[in-house]
N, C-alpha and C positions, 0 to 999 in steps of 0.2 A: 465696478471693477470688471475688467475683461478676464474671464477664467483662462488660466494658463495651465496646461497639462503638467508641465515641469514642477509647478507648485502643488497642484491638486493631488498628484500621485502620492505625496507624502501624507497629506490629510487622509486620503483613502486607505493607505496602508495601515496607519495607526487605528483607524476606525475598524478595519477588518481583523487586524491581529490583536488589538486590545492592549498592546504593550509597545513601548518604544523599541525595545530590543527585538521583538518579533517583527516589527515594521522594518527595522534596519536590516535584519537578516533577509527578509523577503525582497528588499530593494538592492541588496548587495552594498549597503551603505553603513553608516555608523550611527549610534544613538545620538551623538552630538549633532550630527548633520540633520537627522530627522527632527530633533527638537528645535533646532534653529530654523528649519524651513517651515515648520508648522507655526512657530512664533512669528515669522515674517509674514505669513499669510494672514494670521490674526491681526497683525498691525495694519495690513493693507485694507482689510474689511472693517476694522474697528470693532471687532466682536471677539469674544472668547469662543473658540471652536471645539476645543477638547477639554473635558473635565475629568479629573482623577476620581475614581470610585474604588470601592473595596475589591472590585474584580478587574481593575486596570483602568484604561482610559476609554471614555465614552464620548461620542459627539454630542454637542449641545443642539438645541432646536435650530439655532442659526446655521449650524453646519450641515444640516440634512439636505438642503437644496444644493449646496456645493458638492456633497457626496453623490447625489443623483447625477449631477452634471459630470462628475469625474468618472462614474461608471459608464455613462453614455460615451464619453470620449475614449475610454479604454476599450469598449466594445468595438467602436469604429476603427481604432488603430489596430486592434487584433484582427478584424476582418480584412483590413488592408494588408496586414502582414501575411495572412494566409493566402490571399490572392497573389502576392508577389512570390511566395514560396512555391505555389503551384506552377507558376510560369518558369521557374528555374529548371535547368537541365538535371540537377541533382538536388534532392531534398537534404538540407543540412541543418545542423543544430544539435541539441541534446534532448533526449527523452529519458526521464527517470521512472523506473518501475519499482513500486513498493511490493515486494514479493513474499513468498514463503520459502524458507530454506530448502525443504525437501523438493519442492517444485522447481526451484532454481537449479538444484544439483542434478535432478533426474531428467528434467525436460528442457529448461532454458539453456543451460551451459552446453549440452551436447548439440544444440541447434545454433550455437553462436557463430560458428564458422560460416554457415550459410548467410546469416544476417549481415555479417561484416563484409562478405564478398558482394552482396547485393546492394549494400548501402555504404559506400566508401566515405561519404561526407556526413553521415548521421551517427552521432555518438550515443550509445546506449549505456545507461547506468542502472544497475540492478542492486537494490538495497533492501534492508530488512530492519525492523525494530518492533518490539512488542507494543510500543505506543504507536498507534497508526499515524501515518503522515496525513496532513490535511490536503485534500485535493482542491478545496475551495480557495485556500491560501497559496496554492502553487508549490507546496512542499514536495509533492510528487505529481507526475503527470498521469500515470496509470497506477492502479492498485489491483493486486490479486488477493482476494479474501475468501474466508470460508462461508460466509452467510450473505444472502442477498440484502443489499442495503435498502432501507426504507426512507431515505432522504429524497425529497422530490427533485433536487437539481443534479442528481447523479445518473448518468447513463450506465446501464448494466446489461450484462449478458453472461449466461452460464458458459464457462470455458472448458471445464474438465470435471472428472469425477474420480473418486477413490473409495476403496473399501477399508474398514478398520477392524482389526482383530486383536485379541489378547494373545501375546506370544511369550514363550519362555525358551531358554536353551534346552535342547533335547538332552534328556537324561538328568536334568536338574530336579531336585526334590520339590514336591508340591509344597507351597507356602503361601499364606495370605499376604505376606509383605510384598510390596511391588514398587516399581519405579515410575515416575511420571514427569510431567513438564512443569516449568516454573509457575509460580503463583500468578504471574501476570497472564498466563494462558489457561487459567482454571476453567474458563467457559468455552474453550474451543472443542470441536467435536471429538478429539482424541481423549481429552480428560472427561468429558461427559460420558463417553462410552465406558471408560475404565471405572468410573464411579458407580455405574450400574452393576459392575462385576465384583468390585472389592468393597469391603465394609469399612475400611479404615483409610486414613490419609497415606500418601506414598512415603516410603522410607527415605527417598531422596528425589530431588527434582533437577531437571536439566533444561538448557535453553533451546535445544533443537531436537528434532526427531532422530537425526543422524547420531548425535551424542547419546541420546537415550538408548538407541539400539546397541551402540558399543558398550554402554554401561550394563545393559541387560545381559550381554554375552559374558562380560567379565564377572558380574555378581551372581549370575544364575537366577535372578529374580525376574518375575513377569512384568509386562507393561503393554500399553496400547501402541500399536504401530499401523501405519497404512500397509496394505499388502505390497505396495510398490517398494517400500523400504525393507520390509521383512524378507522379500525375495532376494535381496542382495546378500543374504547370509544363510548358508546351507544349514547352519547349526541352530537356527531359530525355527520353532514349530508352533502352530496355533494350539491353544489349550481350550478352545471353544469350537463348536461345530460351525461350518460356513454359514448356516442359516441364521446364526446369532451375530454375525458380523454387522458392524454399523456401515452406514453410507455417508459419504461426505461429498461436497461440491467445491469447486473453485470458481469464483465469480470474478469477472473482469469488469472494472468500473473506472469511470473518468468523469470529470465535471462537464456539465453541458456547455459551458463556455468554450470548451475545446473541440466541439463539433466542427468538422470541416478543416481542422488543422492537418495538413498533409503529413506532418511528422507522426502524429498520433495514428493516422490512418495506416501509415506504412508499418508501424510497430504492431498494431492490431492484426493486420493481415498476416504478419509473421507469426504472431502468437497463435492465431487460429489454425495455421498450417502445421503446428507442432503436434496437435492431437487428432490425427486422422482416423484412428481406430474406431470401431463401432461404439464402444463404451466411452470414448474420449478419455480413457484412463491416463493418469499423469505419466506413467512410465511406458505405456503402450504395450505392455506384456501381460497384464493381469487378465484373467478370464472375465 
């Protein structure tokens, strides 16, 4: 059989996503089409290529050689696409950033006008979910996250920093009850810092730091905030000394297969230009 990319991409998608629905979403197709194209490829080679397991679909031994070929073909096509894009007068297409709401609000949104003016044919999508997007599967192109990744195939660089304090509305009575972030964010630096200060679980939880700050002001209860967000509200004051504040980082990461992509390079250049202050603070105003 002469390998054909139009067939192999369906096999590769199922192998990488592990499910027909994930493969269909990644290809912009349907589950029916993915299933049909994989079955057609199996008929052509006369072998079963994907087997259902308790964790989804896994390639058989007969499929491994085809998957290696498919990845080689994809890499060659991607490299050719990057070369063509570099030769174009304008960099076009779409880049999706999986960000953090407070970084989006305080840093990316204010800089958006400059990006749009400098990149008239490049569409930027900024999204967020408590469940990380997969860079390997192309669910996002770039990600901003709190910790340095330890996966080998991710390119990473520290982009910005922030400080974390425990704040409460000025004049509110001292109380051990506090407000925090949702359970899905239990391990992030804000919740870790709060758990060192408070002995019990939060009285209520919120999906974002912006919502958390607003709730703290309304309820009069304390909670963890980056200094960047707390500085937006004159009525919030720290209840711990500055030397006890926590430190956090924002890491910019992308998959190594995106090296050389002019769209990625353009967005990274813009992101790095947003944090020019010495501390590379998210808001640019913190000491």
